[in-house]
N, C-alpha and C positions, 0 to 999 in steps of 0.2 A: 184077524188078519192073525198072523199068527209070524212069530218073530222063529227067524232062522239063525238060531245059536254058531251053527257052525262060518258062517257069509258074515259074521257080529264077527269071531276071534280073531277070524282072515282078516279081514277087514281089519281090525287096531292089529296085526298084528303089520298086515304092511302100510299102515299109516308111523309103528314103530319104526317098520325099516325105513321108513321114507325118511322122515325125522333125523333119524343115524347121516341118512344118505347128506339130505342137506345141510344141516347141520353140518360135518364134515370137510362139504365140497362147494356150501353158501354161507351158509354162519360167519366160519372162521375165517375167510375169504368180507366177503361185507363186514365183519365190524373191526376187522385192522386197517380197511381203509376208513371207515369212520372212526376209528382211530388217530389214526394218521391224518386224517384231512380234520379232525379236534384237535390236536398238536400244530399244527398246521396255522390249524384259524387264532387258537391262543397266541404261536410262536410273532404272525404276525401281530397281535392285538397289544401282545408287550414289547415291539421294534413302534408300533405309533407312538405307545404312551412313553418310553425311553426317547422317540423321534420329536414326539411333542414340547417336553422337557427339557433336551437341546436345545429344541430352537429357540422355547423363552426365556434357557436361558444367552440365546444370542441374541434375540429384538433387545435384551436387559445388557448386553455388551455393549449392542450396537449403540442403545442409547444411551448408555454412562460414554461410550467412543464420541454420538455427536457435540453431547453435550461438554466432552472435555475440548473439540476441536473449537465450536462456539465460541468461548471464554480466551484459548491458544489464535483462535481469529484478533478476537476482540483483543487482544493483550498487545498483540502483532498490530496493530492497530491505532492503538495507544502508541505503539513503540511509535511507528512511523508519522504518525503525526507529531511527535513528542519532536525527531528528528528533524523531521519537515518546518520545525518552529524555533526550533535550534539555528536552523543554516538559515532557514528568514532572519534570523535578526543579524547573525553573524553577517549576512552579501549585506544590511542595513546598515550594524558597526564600519564593512566597508567602505560600502559607501559612502558615508560619513566622510570618513577616515581622507579619505580621495578629494573626497569636495571643500575637507578643509586644507586639503596639500593644495589640490588648483586656487583656494585663495591666498593661504598667505603664498603660495608662486606671481601671481595678479598683483598683490601685494609688494611685493619685494615689484616686480616690470613697473610698476606704478610708481615707488619710490626710484626707482634707478630712471626711469623715465623725466617724472620730476627734478631730479639732480640735474640729469640731459641739458631738462629745459631751461634749467636756471644758470647751471654755464654757457650755453648761446644766450643769454638774454645779458647774463656779464661782458659777454664777450663782445658782445653787440655794443652791447652801454662806452666798454672802453674803448671801442673805436669811434664811435660818434663823438665821445668827449674826446675822441682823441682829431675826429675830424672838424668838431670844432674847435678845439685848441689852436689847430692849425688857422682854421679861416679864423679865427682871435690874434694869433702872431698873425699874418696875413695882412693884413690892415687891421689903423683902427678898427672900430669900430662905436657904428655909435650909439645911441640907446633905443633905438630904431632896431637895426636887425639885432643885434643882442634879444631882443625878444622874439624878434624870425627866425633867429638861431636856436632859440632854447621851447618853441612853440614847435619847431620841424622835430627838431628830439624824440620833444616828447608826444609827438606825434609817430616819430620812428619806434620809439619805445615801445609804447602803447600806453601810455601809464597816466 
């Protein structure tokens, strides 16, 4: 086997020419594409990391807001509970005052009715006394009639 040096040299020259042609038309665009692609991937990774950081901050903020809103909700509930208790106490106080006023009015009305009844009884007693005196003056009354008049008087008076 013999080596044909001319074929070897032509093959090496063809390889070098093919290398430069490929380098000019193929390697550079492929390298540019790969570089661009790598930059896009790096950019997306950085964006993802930033978004993750932002989302963690937002979660922390939301958790803090949730805690604050729970505290505020409890505070509002306590305020309304206290207000309701005060209103309840006010209503009960007003009801007690109104009940006391009603009792006072009832006592006044009872006293007035009692005074009226006493006045009526006095009038009836006076009328009966006049009636008895009139009957006594109309004729002489014996002891039996006198007792009967007193018993009638007592019966009418209700003593």
